[in-house]
C-alpha positions in Angstrom: 0.0 0.0 0.0 1.3 3.5 -0.8 0.4 7.0 0.2 1.5 10.5 -0.7 3.3 12.4 2.1 2.6 16.0 1.2 5.0 18.8 2.2 3.6 22.0 3.8 4.4 25.7 3.9 3.6 28.2 6.7 2.0 31.3 5.2 1.9 32.8 8.7 3.9 31.7 11.8 3.6 33.5 15.1 5.6 32.3 18.0 3.5 33.8 20.8 5.6 32.9 23.8 7.9 30.3 25.4 6.0 28.0 27.7 7.0 26.8 31.1 7.5 23.2 29.7 10.1 24.5 27.3 7.9 24.3 24.2 6.6 27.4 22.4 3.0 28.5 22.0 2.3 28.9 18.3 -0.4 30.3 16.0 0.2 29.4 12.4 -1.5 29.2 9.0 -0.3 26.0 7.4 -1.2 24.5 4.0 -0.2 21.4 2.1 1.4 21.9 -1.3 1.4 19.7 -4.4 4.9 18.3 -3.6 5.3 15.0 -1.8 7.3 11.9 -0.8 5.8 8.5 -1.5 5.6 6.0 1.3 5.1 2.3 0.5 4.4 -0.2 3.2 3.5 -3.9 3.2 3.2 -6.5 6.0 6.4 -8.6 6.3 8.0 -11.2 8.4 10.7 -8.8 9.6 11.0 -5.0 9.9 12.9 -3.3 7.1 13.1 0.2 5.7 14.7 1.6 2.5 14.8 5.1 1.2 15.5 6.4 -2.3 18.1 9.0 -1.3 20.1 10.0 1.8 21.1 8.4 5.0 18.4 6.3 6.8 18.5 6.5 10.6 17.3 3.2 12.2 16.4 4.7 15.6 13.6 7.0 16.8 15.0 9.9 14.7 13.4 8.0 11.8 9.9 9.3 11.9 8.3 6.4 10.1 9.8 3.9 12.6 8.9 6.1 15.5 5.3 6.2 14.3 5.1 2.4 14.1 6.6 2.0 17.5 4.0 4.3 19.1 1.2 2.7 17.2 2.4 -0.8 18.3 2.5 0.4 21.9 -1.0 1.8 21.6 -2.8 -1.0 19.7 -0.7 -4.0 20.6 -0.2 -5.4 17.1 2.6 -7.9 16.3 3.0 -7.4 12.6 6.2 -6.2 11.0 6.5 -4.1 7.9 8.6 -3.6 4.8 8.8 0.2 4.3 10.1 2.1 1.3 10.2 5.9 1.2 10.7 7.6 -2.2 12.1 10.9 -1.1 11.6 14.2 -2.8 11.2 16.6 0.1 14.6 17.9 1.4 15.5 17.7 5.1 15.9 20.7 7.4 13.8 22.7 5.0 10.8 23.9 6.9 8.6 21.7 4.7 7.8 19.0 7.2 9.2 16.1 5.1 9.9 13.8 8.1 6.5 14.7 9.6 4.7 14.0 6.4 6.4 10.6 6.1 5.3 9.7 9.6 1.7 10.8 8.9 1.6 8.7 5.8 3.0 5.8 7.7 0.2 6.2 10.4 -2.5 6.3 7.7 -1.2 3.3 5.8 -0.7 1.1 8.9 -4.2 2.0 10.1 -5.6 0.8 6.8 -3.4 -2.3 6.5 -4.4 -3.6 10.0 -8.0 -2.3 9.8 -7.4 -0.4 13.1 -10.7 0.9 14.4 -9.8 4.2 16.1 -11.3 7.7 16.1 -9.8 10.7 14.3 -9.1 12.2 17.8 -7.2 9.0 18.8 -5.1 9.1 15.6 -4.3 12.8 16.1 -3.2 12.0 19.7 -0.8 9.3 18.4 0.5 11.7 15.7 1.2 14.3 18.3 3.5 11.8 20.2 5.5 11.4 17.0 6.2 15.1 16.4 4.7 18.6 16.5 3.8 18.8 12.7 2.6 15.2 12.4 -1.1 15.9 13.4 -1.3 18.6 10.7 0.3 16.3 8.1 -2.1 13.5 9.1 -5.1 15.6 8.4 -3.4 17.2 5.3 -5.8 20.2 5.0 -5.2 24.0 5.2 -5.7 25.0 8.8 -4.9 27.4 11.6 -2.6 25.4 13.8 -2.1 26.4 17.5 -0.6 25.2 20.7 2.6 23.2 19.9 0.9 21.9 16.7 -1.9 19.7 18.1 -4.8 22.2 17.8 -5.9 22.1 14.2 -8.7 24.3 12.8 -9.2 23.4 9.1 -10.6 25.9 6.5 -11.0 26.1 2.8 -8.6 28.0 0.5 -10.5 29.6 -2.3 -7.7 30.0 -4.9 -4.8 27.9 -6.1 -1.6 29.9 -5.5 1.5 29.3 -7.6 4.6 28.8 -5.5 8.4 28.6 -6.2 10.3 26.8 -3.5 14.0 27.6 -3.1 16.3 25.9 -0.5 20.0 26.7 0.0 22.4 23.9 0.5 22.5 24.4 4.3 19.5 23.6 6.4 18.3 25.0 9.7 18.0 23.1 13.0 14.4 23.8 14.3 15.7 23.6 17.9 18.4 26.1 17.3 16.0 28.5 15.5 13.6 28.5 18.4 16.4 28.8 21.0 17.8 31.9 19.1 14.5 33.8 19.3 14.7 37.3 20.8 11.3 38.1 22.2 12.2 41.8 22.5 12.3 42.2 18.8 10.2 39.3 17.5 7.7 39.8 14.6 4.1 38.7 15.4 2.1 38.2 12.1 -1.7 38.0 12.3 -2.7 34.5 11.5 -6.4 35.2 11.6 -6.1 37.9 8.9 -4.2 35.4 6.7 -6.9 32.8 7.2 -9.6 35.3 6.1 -7.6 36.3 3.1 -7.2 32.7 1.9 -10.9 31.9 2.5 -11.9 35.0 0.5 -9.4 34.6 -2.3 -8.0 38.0 -1.4 -4.6 37.9 -3.1 -3.5 41.3 -2.0 -4.3 40.6 1.6 -2.5 37.2 1.4 0.6 39.0 0.3 0.3 41.7 2.9 -0.1 39.2 5.8 2.8 36.9 5.0 4.9 36.7 8.2 7.2 34.4 10.2 8.5 34.9 13.7 11.4 32.6 13.0 12.8 34.4 10.0 15.1 36.7 11.9 17.0 34.1 13.9 17.1 31.8 10.9 18.6 34.6 8.7 21.4 34.8 11.3 22.0 31.0 11.3 21.9 30.7 7.5 22.4 34.1 5.8 21.7 32.8 2.4 18.0 32.5 3.4 17.7 36.3 3.5 19.6 36.6 0.2 17.2 34.2 -1.5 14.1 36.1 -0.1 15.6 39.4 -1.4 16.4 37.9 -4.8 12.8 36.5 -5.2 11.4 39.9 -4.5 13.9 41.5 -6.9 12.7 39.0 -9.6 9.2 40.5 -9.1 7.5 38.0 -6.9 4.6 39.6 -5.1 5.6 38.0 -1.8 8.3 35.8 -0.4 8.7 34.1 3.0 10.7 31.5 4.8 8.7 28.4 5.6 8.7 27.0 9.2 12.2 27.4 10.7 13.7 27.2 7.2 15.8 27.0 5.2 13.3 26.9 2.3 12.0 30.2 1.1 8.8 30.3 -1.1 7.8 33.0 -3.6 4.3 33.7 -4.7 3.5 35.1 -8.1 0.8 35.0 -10.8 3.4 35.5 -13.5 4.7 32.3 -15.0 7.6 34.1 -16.7 8.9 35.4 -13.4 8.6 32.0 -11.8 10.4 30.3 -14.7 13.3 32.9 -14.7 13.8 32.6 -10.9 13.6 28.8 -11.2 16.4 28.7 -13.8 18.5 31.2 -11.8 18.5 29.3 -8.6 18.8 26.0 -10.3 22.1 27.2 -11.9 23.4 28.1 -8.5 22.9 24.5 -7.3 20.0 25.3 -5.0 17.0 22.9 -4.6 14.1 24.5 -6.5 10.5 23.3 -7.2 7.6 25.0 -8.9 4.3 23.9 -7.2 0.9 25.1 -6.0 -1.0 25.2 -2.7 -3.4 22.2 -2.6 
């Protein structure tokens, strides 16, 4: 059985405060994009995992294995699985690639074993795997709050054209959050972004792009800021870093601008992808 593990972008990301438990209180507008890994799983005599590119960790840092471990503890099944992940989403990119793979794993195993559990129960399991996994499990545009477990879906009226650009260096999410300066932090209005997306108000979408994590991530990986500035120089109506980075996305209605920027960054050896909001 196979499933698409869709990447996401954050059109608005507000880090409200640091909580007493060490986590951060968030308010975000997140949306899946038409760009994905493919996760293939079948029941097997032994556990195994393969991946099309990159190093495969075999401990709990592998989100697919962590998801199965947590599901096994919760539901008590004995089955093992042969897992293959066809990777397209880069790591440390702010696109939730690992979380998307975990979410797809949860969906597939639930179907394979015919697990009878409520949506709330599956979200609870997803939360134990990682902060972005509940959103990736539901895979719909939403306001996401708390540490990622409070998901309020809504409909996006228009399909926005996106160019993703990721420099060679990634950003550690933990380091980005720990580098936040709450004296100078930017607090975008996630509710205004939601309303703009629901109404198809393109101008308001552009005006309300914002990410509290941009400034610390600019310092950690200066090329992120340079990419954003270059996208705006090309004529994109808006550009923003997604998540904690290092991917920057540009929004434009002009196919020529998107194509020129795509070719420019590709020649520089950056990861680039033309896509749309789902």
